[in-house]
N, C-alpha and C positions, 0 to 999 in steps of 0.2 A: 504494500500500500504506500503510495507516495506521501512524503512528509512535506508539510508547509512550514517554513521557518522564517521568522522575522529577522530583524537586524541582529548581527552577532559581532561582538568586539572581542578580539583575542589580544591580551597584553603580552603574553610570552608562552612559549612551548619549549620544554627542554628536549634534548636530543633523543631521549628514550620514550617520549610521549607520543600519543596518538590523538589526532583531532579529526572528528568525523561529523558531518552534517548530512542527514538523509538516511536512506535505506542502506543496510549493510548485512552481509551474510555472516562473516566472521572477522574479528579483529584480533591479531596476534602480535603483541609488542615483543620485540627481540632485544635482549640486553644480556650482558655478561660482565662479571667482575671477579677480581681475585683479591683475597684478603689475607694478609700475613699479620698475625698477632701473637704476642707472647702469653705466658701463663698468667691467668687472672684478668685477662683483657675484657672478657665478655660477661663478667659477673655482675649481677644486678641485685638490688635489695638494700635493706637498711642495716647498718652496723656490720658490714663485711670487713674483715681484717685479713689481708693477704701478706705473707712474708715469703719473698723469693730470695734465695741465696745468690743466684747468678741470672738476673733477668736479661737474657739475650735471645733474640729470635733470629735463627739462621735459616736462610732459604737459598735455593739455587734453582733457577728456571732456565734450563738450556734450550728448550724447544720454543720458547717465547709465546707461541699460539697453542693453547690447549685444545679448544674446540671452537672453530670459527662458526659464525652465523650465516655464512654465504650459502644461498640457495634454500634457506629455511622458509 
């Protein structure tokens, strides 16, 4: 069924966003990211106490591209 849309103002769209007006069958946003974090980095809550003896995060990424989004 066709959609009737009035005036639209878009202030900003980030690079991983989707903006659509009208009919659509499927929308699939593609994004990927890589996160390196040390011990205790993703703890949440009240009163957490972390003691790390040697807080070092070592990583080596020789292949640079793990899983590309090309053709998805």
